[in-house]
N, CA, C and O atoms as a GROMACS GRO file, in nm:
protein
  440
    1MET      N    1  -6.742  16.502   5.688
    1MET     CA    2  -6.707  16.416   5.578
    1MET      C    3  -6.555  16.413   5.567
    1MET      O    4  -6.491  16.518   5.560
    2SER      N    5  -6.497  16.295   5.566
    2SER     CA    6  -6.352  16.285   5.558
    2SER      C    7  -6.307  16.276   5.412
    2SER      O    8  -6.374  16.219   5.326
    3GLU      N    9  -6.192  16.336   5.389
    3GLU     CA   10  -6.136  16.331   5.254
    3GLU      C   11  -6.061  16.201   5.236
    3GLU      O   12  -5.987  16.158   5.325
    4GLN      N   13  -6.080  16.139   5.121
    4GLN     CA   14  -6.004  16.019   5.090
    4GLN      C   15  -5.887  16.059   5.002
    4GLN      O   16  -5.900  16.142   4.912
    5LEU      N   17  -5.773  15.999   5.030
    5LEU     CA   18  -5.658  16.023   4.944
    5LEU      C   19  -5.680  15.951   4.811
    5LEU      O   20  -5.722  15.836   4.808
    6ILE      N   21  -5.652  16.020   4.705
    6ILE     CA   22  -5.664  15.958   4.574
    6ILE      C   23  -5.530  15.896   4.539
    6ILE      O   24  -5.429  15.965   4.526
    7LYS      N   25  -5.531  15.765   4.525
    7LYS     CA   26  -5.407  15.695   4.492
    7LYS      C   27  -5.388  15.695   4.342
    7LYS      O   28  -5.484  15.684   4.266
    8PRO      N   29  -5.263  15.708   4.299
    8PRO     CA   30  -5.237  15.703   4.155
    8PRO      C   31  -5.257  15.560   4.104
    8PRO      O   32  -5.253  15.465   4.182
    9SER      N   33  -5.277  15.548   3.975
    9SER     CA   34  -5.281  15.414   3.917
    9SER      C   35  -5.140  15.359   3.916
    9SER      O   36  -5.044  15.434   3.934
   10VAL      N   37  -5.127  15.229   3.897
   10VAL     CA   38  -4.995  15.168   3.889
   10VAL      C   39  -4.916  15.230   3.774
   10VAL      O   40  -4.796  15.254   3.788
   11ALA      N   41  -4.981  15.256   3.661
   11ALA     CA   42  -4.913  15.316   3.546
   11ALA      C   43  -4.863  15.458   3.579
   11ALA      O   44  -4.752  15.494   3.543
   12GLU      N   45  -4.947  15.536   3.647
   12GLU     CA   46  -4.906  15.672   3.687
   12GLU      C   47  -4.789  15.667   3.786
   12GLU      O   48  -4.695  15.746   3.777
   13LEU      N   49  -4.796  15.572   3.879
   13LEU     CA   50  -4.691  15.558   3.978
   13LEU      C   51  -4.560  15.517   3.911
   13LEU      O   52  -4.453  15.563   3.950
   14LYS      N   53  -4.569  15.430   3.812
   14LYS     CA   54  -4.448  15.388   3.740
   14LYS      C   55  -4.382  15.508   3.673
   14LYS      O   56  -4.260  15.520   3.675
   15GLU      N   57  -4.462  15.596   3.614
   15GLU     CA   58  -4.406  15.717   3.552
   15GLU      C   59  -4.336  15.804   3.656
   15GLU      O   60  -4.229  15.859   3.630
   16ASP      N   61  -4.397  15.816   3.774
   16ASP     CA   62  -4.337  15.895   3.882
   16ASP      C   63  -4.206  15.832   3.930
   16ASP      O   64  -4.109  15.903   3.959
   17VAL      N   65  -4.204  15.699   3.939
   17VAL     CA   66  -4.082  15.628   3.979
   17VAL      C   67  -3.972  15.649   3.875
   17VAL      O   68  -3.857  15.675   3.910
   18ILE      N   69  -4.008  15.639   3.747
   18ILE     CA   70  -3.910  15.663   3.640
   18ILE      C   71  -3.858  15.805   3.647
   18ILE      O   72  -3.738  15.828   3.630
   19ASP      N   73  -3.946  15.902   3.673
   19ASP     CA   74  -3.901  16.041   3.687
   19ASP      C   75  -3.799  16.054   3.801
   19ASP      O   76  -3.702  16.128   3.788
   20MET      N   77  -3.823  15.984   3.911
   20MET     CA   78  -3.728  15.988   4.023
   20MET      C   79  -3.596  15.922   3.983
   20MET      O   80  -3.489  15.974   4.014
   21LEU      N   81  -3.603  15.809   3.914
   21LEU     CA   82  -3.481  15.739   3.872
   21LEU      C   83  -3.396  15.827   3.779
   21LEU      O   84  -3.273  15.816   3.777
   22LYS      N   85  -3.462  15.912   3.704
   22LYS     CA   86  -3.391  16.002   3.613
   22LYS      C   87  -3.318  16.114   3.687
   22LYS      O   88  -3.244  16.191   3.626
   23THR      N   89  -3.339  16.125   3.819
   23THR     CA   90  -3.268  16.226   3.898
   23THR      C   91  -3.146  16.166   3.968
   23THR      O   92  -3.071  16.238   4.035
   24ILE      N   93  -3.126  16.036   3.953
   24ILE     CA   94  -3.017  15.966   4.021
   24ILE      C   95  -2.907  15.938   3.919
   24ILE      O   96  -2.930  15.876   3.815
   25TYR      N   97  -2.788  15.985   3.949
   25TYR     CA   98  -2.677  15.974   3.853
   25TYR      C   99  -2.575  15.870   3.896
   25TYR      O  100  -2.546  15.854   4.014
   26ASP      N  101  -2.522  15.800   3.797
   26ASP     CA  102  -2.412  15.708   3.820
   26ASP      C  103  -2.295  15.791   3.875
   26ASP      O  104  -2.267  15.899   3.824
   27PRO      N  105  -2.228  15.741   3.978
   27PRO     CA  106  -2.121  15.821   4.038
   27PRO      C  107  -1.999  15.840   3.947
   27PRO      O  108  -1.917  15.928   3.972
   28GLU      N  109  -1.985  15.758   3.844
   28GLU     CA  110  -1.867  15.767   3.758
   28GLU      C  111  -1.896  15.822   3.619
   28GLU      O  112  -1.805  15.861   3.547
   29ILE      N  113  -2.022  15.823   3.581
   29ILE     CA  114  -2.061  15.868   3.448
   29ILE      C  115  -2.170  15.974   3.465
   29ILE      O  116  -2.266  15.950   3.537
   30PRO      N  117  -2.157  16.090   3.402
   30PRO     CA  118  -2.252  16.200   3.426
   30PRO      C  119  -2.385  16.184   3.352
   30PRO      O  120  -2.430  16.275   3.283
   31VAL      N  121  -2.448  16.067   3.368
   31VAL     CA  122  -2.577  16.037   3.306
   31VAL      C  123  -2.662  15.966   3.411
   31VAL      O  124  -2.610  15.891   3.493
   32ASN      N  125  -2.793  15.991   3.408
   32ASN     CA  126  -2.879  15.927   3.509
   32ASN      C  127  -2.888  15.776   3.484
   32ASN      O  128  -2.869  15.729   3.372
   33ILE      N  129  -2.919  15.703   3.590
   33ILE     CA  130  -2.917  15.557   3.584
   33ILE      C  131  -3.024  15.500   3.491
   33ILE      O  132  -3.006  15.391   3.437
   34TYR      N  133  -3.133  15.572   3.472
   34TYR     CA  134  -3.238  15.524   3.382
   34TYR      C  135  -3.192  15.532   3.236
   34TYR      O  136  -3.204  15.435   3.161
   35GLU      N  137  -3.138  15.648   3.197
   35GLU     CA  138  -3.092  15.666   3.059
   35GLU      C  139  -2.968  15.582   3.030
   35GLU      O  140  -2.943  15.546   2.914
   36LEU      N  141  -2.891  15.550   3.135
   36LEU     CA  142  -2.774  15.464   3.116
   36LEU      C  143  -2.814  15.320   3.085
   36LEU      O  144  -2.731  15.241   3.038
   37GLY      N  145  -2.939  15.285   3.112
   37GLY     CA  146  -2.984  15.149   3.089
   37GLY      C  147  -2.953  15.056   3.204
   37GLY      O  148  -2.951  14.934   3.188
   38LEU      N  149  -2.929  15.112   3.322
   38LEU     CA  150  -2.898  15.030   3.438
   38LEU      C  151  -3.023  14.970   3.502
   38LEU      O  152  -3.014  14.874   3.579
   39ILE      N  153  -3.140  15.026   3.471
   39ILE     CA  154  -3.266  14.974   3.525
   39ILE      C  155  -3.321  14.871   3.427
   39ILE      O  156  -3.359  14.904   3.315
   40TYR      N  157  -3.325  14.747   3.471
   40TYR     CA  158  -3.372  14.638   3.384
   40TYR      C  159  -3.522  14.616   3.396
   40TYR      O  160  -3.588  14.582   3.298
   41GLU      N  161  -3.575  14.634   3.516
   41GLU     CA  162  -3.717  14.601   3.537
   41GLU      C  163  -3.772  14.683   3.652
   41GLU      O  164  -3.706  14.704   3.753
   42ILE      N  165  -3.896  14.729   3.635
   42ILE     CA  166  -3.969  14.797   3.742
   42ILE      C  167  -4.105  14.729   3.752
   42ILE      O  168  -4.185  14.736   3.659
   43ASP      N  169  -4.130  14.664   3.864
   43ASP     CA  170  -4.259  14.600   3.888
   43ASP      C  171  -4.325  14.672   4.005
   43ASP      O  172  -4.262  14.699   4.107
   44ILE      N  173  -4.454  14.701   3.989
   44ILE     CA  174  -4.528  14.766   4.097
   44ILE      C  175  -4.652  14.682   4.125
   44ILE      O  176  -4.734  14.657   4.036
   45SER      N  177  -4.664  14.638   4.249
   45SER     CA  178  -4.779  14.555   4.288
   45SER      C  179  -4.902  14.642   4.309
   45SER      O  180  -4.894  14.765   4.312
   46ASP      N  181  -5.017  14.576   4.322
   46ASP     CA  182  -5.141  14.648   4.351
   46ASP      C  183  -5.136  14.719   4.486
   46ASP      O  184  -5.214  14.811   4.511
   47ALA      N  185  -5.044  14.675   4.573
   47ALA     CA  186  -5.026  14.738   4.704
   47ALA      C  187  -4.923  14.851   4.696
   47ALA      O  188  -4.882  14.905   4.799
   48PHE      N  189  -4.880  14.886   4.575
   48PHE     CA  190  -4.786  14.995   4.550
   48PHE      C  191  -4.646  14.970   4.607
   48PHE      O  192  -4.576  15.061   4.649
   49VAL      N  193  -4.608  14.841   4.607
   49VAL     CA  194  -4.472  14.802   4.642
   49VAL      C  195  -4.393  14.797   4.511
   49VAL      O  196  -4.433  14.730   4.416
   50VAL      N  197  -4.281  14.869   4.507
   50VAL     CA  198  -4.200  14.880   4.386
   50VAL      C  199  -4.079  14.788   4.398
   50VAL      O  200  -4.001  14.798   4.493
   51ASP      N  201  -4.065  14.699   4.302
   51ASP     CA  202  -3.948  14.610   4.294
   51ASP      C  203  -3.871  14.647   4.169
   51ASP      O  204  -3.925  14.647   4.059
   52ILE      N  205  -3.744  14.678   4.187
   52ILE     CA  206  -3.658  14.719   4.076
   52ILE      C  207  -3.542  14.622   4.064
   52ILE      O  208  -3.475  14.590   4.162
   53LYS      N  209  -3.520  14.577   3.940
   53LYS     CA  210  -3.400  14.499   3.910
   53LYS      C  211  -3.309  14.590   3.831
   53LYS      O  212  -3.349  14.648   3.730
   54MET      N  213  -3.186  14.602   3.878
   54MET     CA  214  -3.092  14.690   3.811
   54MET      C  215  -2.953  14.629   3.812
   54MET      O  216  -2.927  14.530   3.882
   55THR      N  217  -2.866  14.688   3.736
   55THR     CA  218  -2.727  14.646   3.734
   55THR      C  219  -2.639  14.769   3.752
   55THR      O  220  -2.689  14.880   3.767
   56LEU      N  221  -2.512  14.748   3.749
   56LEU     CA  222  -2.415  14.856   3.752
   56LEU      C  223  -2.327  14.842   3.629
   56LEU      O  224  -2.329  14.738   3.562
   57THR      N  225  -2.250  14.944   3.598
   57THR     CA  226  -2.168  14.939   3.477
   57THR      C  227  -2.058  14.835   3.487
   57THR      O  228  -2.010  14.785   3.385
   58ALA      N  229  -2.018  14.800   3.608
   58ALA     CA  230  -1.915  14.698   3.628
   58ALA      C  231  -1.937  14.629   3.763
   58ALA      O  232  -1.973  14.695   3.860
   59PRO      N  233  -1.914  14.497   3.769
   59PRO     CA  234  -1.933  14.426   3.896
   59PRO      C  235  -1.847  14.481   4.010
   59PRO      O  236  -1.888  14.474   4.126
   60GLY      N  237  -1.731  14.534   3.980
   60GLY     CA  238  -1.643  14.587   4.083
   60GLY      C  239  -1.670  14.731   4.120
   60GLY      O  240  -1.587  14.795   4.185
   61CYS      N  241  -1.784  14.784   4.078
   61CYS     CA  242  -1.818  14.924   4.103
   61CYS      C  243  -1.811  14.952   4.254
   61CYS      O  244  -1.868  14.877   4.333
   62PRO      N  245  -1.741  15.059   4.293
   62PRO     CA  246  -1.724  15.086   4.436
   62PRO      C  247  -1.853  15.114   4.512
   62PRO      O  248  -1.854  15.104   4.635
   63VAL      N  249  -1.962  15.148   4.444
   63VAL     CA  250  -2.087  15.178   4.515
   63VAL      C  251  -2.183  15.058   4.518
   63VAL      O  252  -2.299  15.073   4.556
   64ALA      N  253  -2.136  14.942   4.477
   64ALA     CA  254  -2.223  14.824   4.470
   64ALA      C  255  -2.294  14.794   4.601
   64ALA      O  256  -2.408  14.747   4.600
   65GLN      N  257  -2.229  14.821   4.714
   65GLN     CA  258  -2.290  14.793   4.844
   65GLN      C  259  -2.390  14.900   4.887
   65GLN      O  260  -2.492  14.868   4.948
   66SER      N  261  -2.362  15.025   4.855
   66SER     CA  262  -2.446  15.134   4.907
   66SER      C  263  -2.550  15.187   4.809
   66SER      O  264  -2.656  15.234   4.852
   67PHE      N  265  -2.524  15.179   4.680
   67PHE     CA  266  -2.611  15.242   4.581
   67PHE      C  267  -2.754  15.188   4.582
   67PHE      O  268  -2.848  15.267   4.576
   68PRO      N  269  -2.775  15.055   4.588
   68PRO     CA  270  -2.914  15.006   4.591
   68PRO      C  271  -2.996  15.064   4.706
   68PRO      O  272  -3.113  15.098   4.688
   69GLY      N  273  -2.936  15.076   4.823
   69GLY     CA  274  -3.007  15.134   4.938
   69GLY      C  275  -3.042  15.280   4.917
   69GLY      O  276  -3.150  15.325   4.956
   70GLU      N  277  -2.951  15.354   4.854
   70GLU     CA  278  -2.979  15.494   4.823
   70GLU      C  279  -3.097  15.505   4.726
   70GLU      O  280  -3.184  15.590   4.742
   71ILE      N  281  -3.099  15.417   4.627
   71ILE     CA  282  -3.207  15.419   4.528
   71ILE      C  283  -3.339  15.380   4.594
   71ILE      O  284  -3.441  15.442   4.566
   72GLU      N  285  -3.337  15.279   4.680
   72GLU     CA  286  -3.459  15.241   4.754
   72GLU      C  287  -3.514  15.360   4.831
   72GLU      O  288  -3.634  15.385   4.830
   73GLY      N  289  -3.426  15.433   4.898
   73GLY     CA  290  -3.469  15.548   4.977
   73GLY      C  291  -3.534  15.655   4.891
   73GLY      O  292  -3.638  15.710   4.927
   74LYS      N  293  -3.473  15.684   4.776
   74LYS     CA  294  -3.528  15.787   4.689
   74LYS      C  295  -3.660  15.743   4.626
   74LYS      O  296  -3.753  15.823   4.615
   75VAL      N  297  -3.668  15.618   4.584
   75VAL     CA  298  -3.793  15.569   4.524
   75VAL      C  299  -3.902  15.562   4.630
   75VAL      O  300  -4.019  15.590   4.601
   76SER      N  301  -3.867  15.525   4.753
   76SER     CA  302  -3.965  15.521   4.862
   76SER      C  303  -4.025  15.657   4.891
   76SER      O  304  -4.136  15.668   4.942
   77SER      N  305  -3.951  15.763   4.858
   77SER     CA  306  -4.000  15.899   4.884
   77SER      C  307  -4.102  15.946   4.781
   77SER      O  308  -4.163  16.051   4.799
   78VAL      N  309  -4.120  15.871   4.674
   78VAL     CA  310  -4.219  15.908   4.571
   78VAL      C  311  -4.358  15.892   4.630
   78VAL      O  312  -4.390  15.788   4.688
   79SER      N  313  -4.440  15.993   4.616
   79SER     CA  314  -4.577  15.990   4.669
   79SER      C  315  -4.653  15.871   4.612
   79SER      O  316  -4.660  15.854   4.490
   80GLY      N  317  -4.710  15.789   4.699
   80GLY     CA  318  -4.787  15.673   4.656
   80GLY      C  319  -4.712  15.542   4.669
   80GLY      O  320  -4.775  15.436   4.667
   81VAL      N  321  -4.580  15.546   4.681
   81VAL     CA  322  -4.501  15.424   4.695
   81VAL      C  323  -4.510  15.375   4.840
   81VAL      O  324  -4.479  15.450   4.933
   82ALA      N  325  -4.552  15.250   4.858
   82ALA     CA  326  -4.562  15.192   4.992
   82ALA      C  327  -4.426  15.144   5.040
   82ALA      O  328  -4.387  15.168   5.154
   83GLU      N  329  -4.353  15.076   4.953
   83GLU     CA  330  -4.220  15.024   4.983
   83GLU      C  331  -4.143  15.017   4.852
   83GLU      O  332  -4.203  15.015   4.744
   84ALA      N  333  -4.011  15.015   4.862
   84ALA     CA  334  -3.927  14.998   4.744
   84ALA      C  335  -3.817  14.899   4.775
   84ALA      O  336  -3.756  14.904   4.882
   85HIS      N  337  -3.791  14.811   4.681
   85HIS     CA  338  -3.685  14.712   4.694
   85HIS      C  339  -3.603  14.714   4.566
   85HIS      O  340  -3.658  14.713   4.456
   86VAL      N  341  -3.471  14.716   4.580
   86VAL     CA  342  -3.381  14.715   4.465
   86VAL      C  343  -3.297  14.589   4.472
   86VAL      O  344  -3.233  14.561   4.574
   87GLU      N  345  -3.297  14.514   4.363
   87GLU     CA  346  -3.214  14.394   4.353
   87GLU      C  347  -3.108  14.418   4.247
   87GLU      O  348  -3.140  14.453   4.133
   88LEU      N  349  -2.982  14.399   4.283
   88LEU     CA  350  -2.873  14.409   4.187
   88LEU      C  351  -2.861  14.276   4.114
   88LEU      O  352  -2.852  14.170   4.176
   89VAL      N  353  -2.860  14.283   3.982
   89VAL     CA  354  -2.842  14.163   3.900
   89VAL      C  355  -2.726  14.188   3.805
   89VAL      O  356  -2.694  14.302   3.772
   90TRP      N  357  -2.663  14.082   3.761
   90TRP     CA  358  -2.545  14.094   3.674
   90TRP      C  359  -2.567  14.032   3.537
   90TRP      O  360  -2.477  14.032   3.453
   91GLU      N  361  -2.686  13.979   3.514
   91GLU     CA  362  -2.717  13.923   3.383
   91GLU      C  363  -2.849  13.980   3.335
   91GLU      O  364  -2.946  13.981   3.412
   92PRO      N  365  -2.857  14.028   3.213
   92PRO     CA  366  -2.744  14.035   3.121
   92PRO      C  367  -2.644  14.141   3.167
   92PRO      O  368  -2.681  14.238   3.233
   93MET      N  369  -2.521  14.121   3.130
   93MET     CA  370  -2.416  14.216   3.165
   93MET      C  371  -2.442  14.348   3.092
   93MET      O  372  -2.479  14.348   2.974
   94TRP      N  373  -2.424  14.459   3.162
   94TRP     CA  374  -2.447  14.590   3.103
   94TRP      C  375  -2.345  14.619   2.994
   94TRP      O  376  -2.226  14.589   3.010
   95THR      N  377  -2.392  14.679   2.884
   95THR     CA  378  -2.303  14.730   2.779
   95THR      C  379  -2.352  14.869   2.740
   95THR      O  380  -2.465  14.906   2.772
   96LYS      N  381  -2.268  14.944   2.672
   96LYS     CA  382  -2.307  15.080   2.632
   96LYS      C  383  -2.425  15.079   2.536
   96LYS      O  384  -2.492  15.182   2.520
   97ASP      N  385  -2.453  14.966   2.473
   97ASP     CA  386  -2.568  14.956   2.383
   97ASP      C  387  -2.701  14.966   2.458
   97ASP      O  388  -2.805  14.987   2.395
   98MET      N  389  -2.700  14.950   2.589
   98MET     CA  390  -2.822  14.957   2.669
   98MET      C  391  -2.861  15.102   2.700
   98MET      O  392  -2.971  15.128   2.750
   99MET      N  393  -2.772  15.196   2.671
   99MET     CA  394  -2.801  15.336   2.697
   99MET      C  395  -2.902  15.388   2.596
   99MET      O  396  -2.910  15.341   2.483
  100SER      N  397  -2.980  15.486   2.639
  100SER     CA  398  -3.072  15.553   2.548
  100SER      C  399  -2.990  15.632   2.446
  100SER      O  400  -2.872  15.658   2.467
  101GLU      N  401  -3.053  15.668   2.335
  101GLU     CA  402  -2.984  15.750   2.234
  101GLU      C  403  -2.938  15.882   2.295
  101GLU      O  404  -2.829  15.930   2.264
  102ALA      N  405  -3.022  15.940   2.381
  102ALA     CA  406  -2.987  16.068   2.444
  102ALA      C  407  -2.859  16.053   2.527
  102ALA      O  408  -2.773  16.141   2.523
  103ALA      N  409  -2.847  15.943   2.601
  103ALA     CA  410  -2.727  15.921   2.683
  103ALA      C  411  -2.605  15.900   2.593
  103ALA      O  412  -2.497  15.951   2.622
  104GLN      N  413  -2.623  15.826   2.486
  104GLN     CA  414  -2.511  15.802   2.395
  104GLN      C  415  -2.465  15.933   2.330
  104GLN      O  416  -2.346  15.956   2.312
  105LEU      N  417  -2.562  16.017   2.294
  105LEU     CA  418  -2.527  16.148   2.237
  105LEU      C  419  -2.453  16.233   2.341
  105LEU      O  420  -2.353  16.297   2.309
  106GLN      N  421  -2.504  16.233   2.463
  106GLN     CA  422  -2.443  16.314   2.569
  106GLN      C  423  -2.299  16.272   2.594
  106GLN      O  424  -2.215  16.356   2.625
  107LEU      N  425  -2.270  16.143   2.581
  107LEU     CA  426  -2.136  16.093   2.608
  107LEU      C  427  -2.050  16.088   2.483
  107LEU      O  428  -1.934  16.045   2.489
  108GLY      N  429  -2.105  16.131   2.369
  108GLY     CA  430  -2.027  16.138   2.246
  108GLY      C  431  -2.007  16.006   2.175
  108GLY      O  432  -1.906  15.988   2.106
  109PHE      N  433  -2.100  15.913   2.191
  109PHE     CA  434  -2.087  15.782   2.125
  109PHE      C  435  -2.137  15.783   1.983
  109PHE      O  436  -2.122  15.684   1.912
  110PHE      N  437  -2.198  15.894   1.938
  110PHE     CA  438  -2.244  15.903   1.799
  110PHE      C  439  -2.155  15.997   1.723
  110PHE      O  440  -2.176  16.019   1.604
   0.00000   0.00000   0.00000
């Protein structure tokens, strides 16, 4: 009898992807990209393909070329993810108001 791999639900996989995103830090600000509000959208298909729309704190950010690929690699390593794609978007423009309360507290904005 062969064992079947139990695949996570899309909701469970999204939680795992978010957990991974919380381990990735902006190179200029000591806060993870999820709490910074840089992740605008996470879509996961029934085939477990993860599509992420994200931004950076500034269009001229020096990691604009390399950072999306790094994030794709890390998200692809999450168990259950078939593929990961990251699209950089610039609208809406990122502001500090997009940060979580925890990130704002950590950076002294309160």
